[in-house]
Phi, psi and omega in degrees: 000138178298140177304335180294338183246001179284148175301154175237142172251132170256132182227134175247123185246121180219163180301325187262348182197163173229134177234134179231143171219145179240133182240124174279124182278164180144193181296328177232086180304142180214150177283129180246359178182154173211152181204158179212162178215139178240136179280120183268005180261107181299136175080002179282109184254002180277161182271353187297320181293316180294320178292327175297319178294320177297316179302314181295318181292318181292345176280350180276146184304324185289351180247009182264164176073031182223159173275154185241130169251116185252134172243130184251136180306145175292352174300328182253008182244146175227147189233160172203150171269123182258112182299149176293136177230111184297336184285346182277138178230126177091157184295324182298315180291322179294322179291320177297321178296320178297319177299320179298317180295315178298319180296327177294337180264315190251350176090199188293343181300340180300334179297342180258014182249151164270125184248134176232157178240133177284149175296147178208159178299150179306135177084006182245165178294160178236154175267125176256143177229135176241137175225151183302133175304320184296322177298312182293321178296316179296321177297313181296326177296319177297313183293323177296317180297326182263006178055046179249130180272129179277117182272322178202154178223117182227147170284160186302315183302316181291315180298314181294319178298314180298325180294320187261357194301331179291343180256007181254149176291161181288340180188176177072031181205169173248144170245128182235133171240136187226141174217165176304118178098346184209147173220133178226142184223140177232134175271127185270132174228162179307122178092358179157217180243150173236000178204144180212140179225147172219136181221157173268141185229177179267187183261000182273107185294332178295317177297317182290329175297317178297322177299314180296318181295321176296317178299319179296318179295319179296318181293317181293337179284346180252113187302334183273357183249331172067218191272165180243117180261126190243125170260115189215157174299154181302328181296321179288320178297322178294320179296332181290330181055228180271002182272187177081040180295341180285349189243149173253108182277124179274118184224156176210155184264341179230165186272352181082186186237024175240158179300313182295321179296318181289325177293316179299320178297315180295320178303319183285332186257348176282138182300000000 
């Protein structure tokens, strides 16, 4: 069967949960399955439990014979803006430069990361992302064992931004995506991002709501930064109630008709 017509699985991998959705491709794409897993071990931040749950699910008949689009929690991702350097030629030199920039922020641990660069217009800065080599190797071992082909691998911030980008301004704003354990924010400028932050957070949504509101007030106080657009779990949006005027909550009533759209919807609404 042509890959264009093969089913796709969307999977979100985080320390505290795993979310899966399956989409049957064709003239009228439709969801044919969904599944979830929650980590019952408090404070377990390693990926082994979530990958074990993924391994078990992919071994079931209803999850076989499909391509996989994987989104990885920002808990395991780190970002940097890599300035454009005219002296660099070729992808290899640009990637080495990105590693150097990441190492200047995060230190020697970058030597143990897989680093990727997002596409950008010629002559502009690029977004670099680093994830642990061991995580990616363990993921590929699971997929090899289950004979599943990896179609794409993205960190949460990039996946969430791509999902919402049509509803975001071209510049002068912040985009924030938040999940239990992680928060990542990118400042939007014409043509891309010029600043990015990622932090680890707690599980108390009331505390995180105050953090977001403070961030929103700070951004709104600076004329060049504007509003804060928030991609957040339903539980945090519920905790906000009628408050949070500093923030623009990104919401939708349906999951859409793409694998990534349905996965993002499930990620936000799964406990």
